[in-house]
VODOKE-575762 format. One record per residue: x, y, z of N, C-alpha, C in turn; residue in one letter. Coordinates in pm, 1 decimal, decimal comma. Layout:
N
- n.u | n.v | n.w | ca.u | ca.v | ca.w | c.u | c.v | c.w | rest
- X | Y | Z | X | Y | Z | X | Y | Z | A
...
***
This chain:
67
- n.u | n.v | n.w | ca.u | ca.v | ca.w | c.u | c.v | c.w | rest
- -1833,7 | 2147,4 | 12835,6 | -1910,9 | 2027,3 | 12814,3 | -2026,4 | 2060,3 | 12719,9 | M
- -2042,5 | 1979,3 | 12620,1 | -2147,0 | 2003,0 | 12520,7 | -2278,0 | 1940,3 | 12566,7 | R
- -2384,1 | 2016,7 | 12556,4 | -2515,2 | 1962,5 | 12588,6 | -2585,5 | 1925,6 | 12458,4 | T
- -2654,1 | 1814,8 | 12460,2 | -2724,1 | 1767,3 | 12342,5 | -2872,4 | 1794,2 | 12357,8 | Y
- -2933,3 | 1827,3 | 12246,7 | -3075,9 | 1851,9 | 12247,4 | -3149,8 | 1718,8 | 12254,8 | K
- -3268,9 | 1721,6 | 12308,1 | -3350,7 | 1601,5 | 12313,4 | -3422,2 | 1579,9 | 12181,9 | T
- -3477,1 | 1685,6 | 12124,8 | -3549,6 | 1676,7 | 11998,7 | -3487,5 | 1769,4 | 11895,7 | Y
- -3483,9 | 1722,8 | 11771,9 | -3432,0 | 1800,3 | 11660,7 | -3542,1 | 1821,1 | 11558,5 | Y
- -3532,9 | 1930,1 | 11482,9 | -3626,3 | 1954,2 | 11373,6 | -3567,0 | 1896,7 | 11245,1 | T
- -3647,3 | 1893,4 | 11140,9 | -3599,6 | 1837,7 | 11014,9 | -3486,4 | 1922,2 | 10956,2 | S
- -3492,7 | 2052,7 | 10970,7 | -3386,6 | 2139,4 | 10918,4 | -3255,5 | 2114,6 | 10992,8 | V
- -3263,8 | 2095,9 | 11122,0 | -3142,6 | 2068,9 | 11200,5 | -3081,0 | 1935,0 | 11163,5 | E
- -3163,0 | 1835,4 | 11135,9 | -3111,3 | 1704,6 | 11095,9 | -3044,5 | 1714,4 | 10958,8 | V
- -3104,1 | 1789,9 | 10867,3 | -3044,2 | 1807,5 | 10735,0 | -2908,1 | 1875,2 | 10744,3 | M
- -2895,0 | 1974,7 | 10829,9 | -2767,1 | 2043,2 | 10847,8 | -2665,7 | 1955,6 | 10919,3 | E
- -2711,5 | 1878,6 | 11016,4 | -2622,1 | 1794,3 | 11095,1 | -2558,3 | 1684,3 | 11010,1 | L
- -2637,2 | 1620,2 | 10924,5 | -2587,5 | 1508,1 | 10844,7 | -2560,7 | 1543,5 | 10699,2 | Y
- -2581,2 | 1669,5 | 10660,3 | -2556,7 | 1714,4 | 10523,6 | -2632,7 | 1629,4 | 10422,0 | Q
- -2762,0 | 1610,6 | 10444,8 | -2845,6 | 1535,1 | 10352,8 | -2947,0 | 1629,9 | 10290,1 | I
- -2998,9 | 1589,8 | 10174,8 | -3095,3 | 1673,9 | 10104,3 | -3234,6 | 1657,5 | 10164,8 | S
- -3322,3 | 1747,1 | 10125,2 | -3459,0 | 1740,9 | 10174,5 | -3529,2 | 1614,3 | 10125,1 | E
- -3499,9 | 1575,0 | 10003,3 | -3560,5 | 1453,8 | 9947,6 | -3517,0 | 1330,4 | 10025,9 | R
- -3390,6 | 1321,9 | 10060,9 | -3340,8 | 1210,0 | 10140,7 | -3406,8 | 1208,2 | 10277,5 | T
- -3421,3 | 1325,0 | 10336,2 | -3486,3 | 1335,1 | 10466,3 | -3630,7 | 1286,4 | 10458,3 | L
- -3703,2 | 1327,5 | 10356,2 | -3842,3 | 1284,7 | 10340,8 | -3853,2 | 1133,4 | 10323,2 | R
- -3762,9 | 1076,0 | 10245,9 | -3763,5 | 931,1 | 10224,1 | -3739,4 | 856,8 | 10355,6 | Y
- -3643,5 | 901,5 | 10432,1 | -3612,6 | 834,1 | 10559,0 | -3723,8 | 854,7 | 10660,6 | R
- -3786,5 | 972,4 | 10660,5 | -3898,7 | 996,2 | 10751,1 | -4015,9 | 905,2 | 10717,7 | L
- -4038,0 | 880,0 | 10589,6 | -4147,0 | 791,3 | 10549,1 | -4122,8 | 649,4 | 10600,6 | A
- -3998,6 | 602,9 | 10595,5 | -3965,8 | 469,3 | 10646,2 | -3975,7 | 463,7 | 10798,9 | L
- -3923,8 | 565,9 | 10864,5 | -3923,0 | 566,3 | 11010,9 | -4060,7 | 591,6 | 11070,0 | L
- -4145,9 | 658,8 | 10995,7 | -4280,7 | 684,9 | 11043,7 | -4356,2 | 554,8 | 11065,7 | K
- -4336,0 | 459,3 | 10975,8 | -4398,9 | 327,5 | 10992,5 | -4332,5 | 246,5 | 11102,8 | N
- -4201,4 | 258,2 | 11113,6 | -4127,9 | 180,6 | 11212,6 | -4161,6 | 223,5 | 11356,1 | K
- -4173,3 | 354,4 | 11378,2 | -4199,5 | 407,8 | 11511,6 | -4342,1 | 460,1 | 11523,0 | Y
- -4434,7 | 392,9 | 11460,3 | -4574,2 | 436,4 | 11454,7 | -4638,3 | 447,6 | 11593,5 | K
- -4614,5 | 354,7 | 11679,9 | -4676,2 | 354,4 | 11812,2 | -4597,9 | 427,4 | 11919,2 | G
- -4489,4 | 494,9 | 11880,7 | -4404,7 | 562,9 | 11978,0 | -4391,8 | 711,6 | 11943,7 | Q
- -4490,9 | 791,0 | 11978,2 | -4485,8 | 933,1 | 11942,9 | -4376,2 | 1011,5 | 12015,1 | P
- -4318,4 | 953,9 | 12118,6 | -4210,6 | 1025,0 | 12188,2 | -4081,2 | 1024,1 | 12106,6 | S
- -4067,4 | 931,6 | 12011,6 | -3946,0 | 926,1 | 11930,1 | -3958,2 | 1004,4 | 11800,3 | L
- -4074,5 | 997,8 | 11737,3 | -4093,5 | 1065,0 | 11609,2 | -4238,0 | 1111,5 | 11598,9 | L
- -4256,1 | 1241,6 | 11592,1 | -4391,6 | 1294,8 | 11582,7 | -4390,4 | 1421,7 | 11499,0 | S
- -4508,3 | 1457,4 | 11451,0 | -4524,3 | 1578,0 | 11370,9 | -4623,4 | 1669,0 | 11441,5 | K
- -4577,3 | 1788,3 | 11475,8 | -4661,9 | 1885,0 | 11545,0 | -4658,4 | 2017,0 | 11469,2 | Q
- -4776,2 | 2067,7 | 11434,8 | -4787,7 | 2195,1 | 11363,7 | -4702,1 | 2198,5 | 11237,3 | N
- -4709,1 | 2091,8 | 11160,7 | -4636,8 | 2080,5 | 11033,3 | -4484,4 | 2077,4 | 11049,7 | N
- -4435,1 | 2044,5 | 11167,0 | -4291,2 | 2034,5 | 11191,9 | -4262,1 | 1902,2 | 11261,0 | A
- -4159,7 | 1833,0 | 11213,8 | -4122,3 | 1704,8 | 11272,4 | -4042,4 | 1725,9 | 11399,0 | W
- -4065,9 | 1641,1 | 11498,4 | -3984,4 | 1633,4 | 11619,6 | -3915,9 | 1498,2 | 11617,8 | R
- -3784,7 | 1497,8 | 11608,2 | -3706,5 | 1375,2 | 11594,8 | -3621,2 | 1360,3 | 11719,7 | I
- -3638,2 | 1250,5 | 11791,2 | -3564,2 | 1226,7 | 11915,0 | -3418,6 | 1195,2 | 11882,6 | H
- -3329,6 | 1233,9 | 11972,4 | -3186,7 | 1214,8 | 11946,3 | -3144,7 | 1067,5 | 11944,6 | N
- -3224,5 | 977,8 | 11998,4 | -3186,8 | 836,1 | 11999,7 | -3205,5 | 769,9 | 11863,2 | S
- -3279,1 | 832,0 | 11771,6 | -3298,4 | 771,3 | 11638,8 | -3227,7 | 851,8 | 11530,0 | I
- -3138,8 | 940,5 | 11566,9 | -3068,6 | 1022,4 | 11467,4 | -2977,5 | 940,2 | 11376,7 | L
- -2927,5 | 828,3 | 11424,6 | -2834,4 | 749,6 | 11342,2 | -2900,4 | 696,5 | 11215,7 | E
- -3032,4 | 691,2 | 11211,7 | -3102,1 | 646,1 | 11091,3 | -3093,3 | 747,8 | 10977,9 | H
- -3054,3 | 869,5 | 11008,2 | -3045,0 | 974,5 | 10907,4 | -2903,9 | 991,8 | 10853,9 | F
- -2808,5 | 916,9 | 10904,3 | -2670,8 | 926,2 | 10856,2 | -2664,6 | 879,2 | 10711,3 | A
- -2574,2 | 938,0 | 10632,2 | -2562,0 | 896,1 | 10491,5 | -2531,5 | 746,5 | 10480,1 | P
- -2592,6 | 682,8 | 10382,1 | -2574,8 | 537,9 | 10364,0 | -2439,2 | 506,0 | 10302,6 | K
- -2392,1 | 595,4 | 10216,1 | -2263,6 | 572,9 | 10149,0 | -2166,8 | 684,2 | 10187,1 | R
- -2040,5 | 648,6 | 10189,1 | -1937,5 | 748,6 | 10215,8 | -1893,3 | 810,1 | 10084,7 | N
- -1883,2 | 942,3 | 10084,6 | -1835,2 | 1011,5 | 9964,5 | -1684,6 | 995,2 | 9955,2 | K
- -1633,3 | 969,0 | 9835,6 | -1486,8 | 959,4 | 9823,1 | -1423,4 | 1095,9 | 9842,3 | P
- -1305,6 | 1098,3 | 9903,1 | -1237,1 | 1225,4 | 9930,2 | -1171,0 | 1280,4 | 9807,1 | D
***
């Protein structure tokens, strides 16, 4: 049985969804405003982002790459 982490770092999200650092920064900027009053979902501690697993779908690629 696979256990899922509660919080992910920005590097883990980039590896999980195969997105670039620039894409990650852009999405974090949008989500930072959206979840401004909810530090349990998205917060920055010691220069590292903590991203809750319930909002990970926002980091999925917007377009599908052709095979």
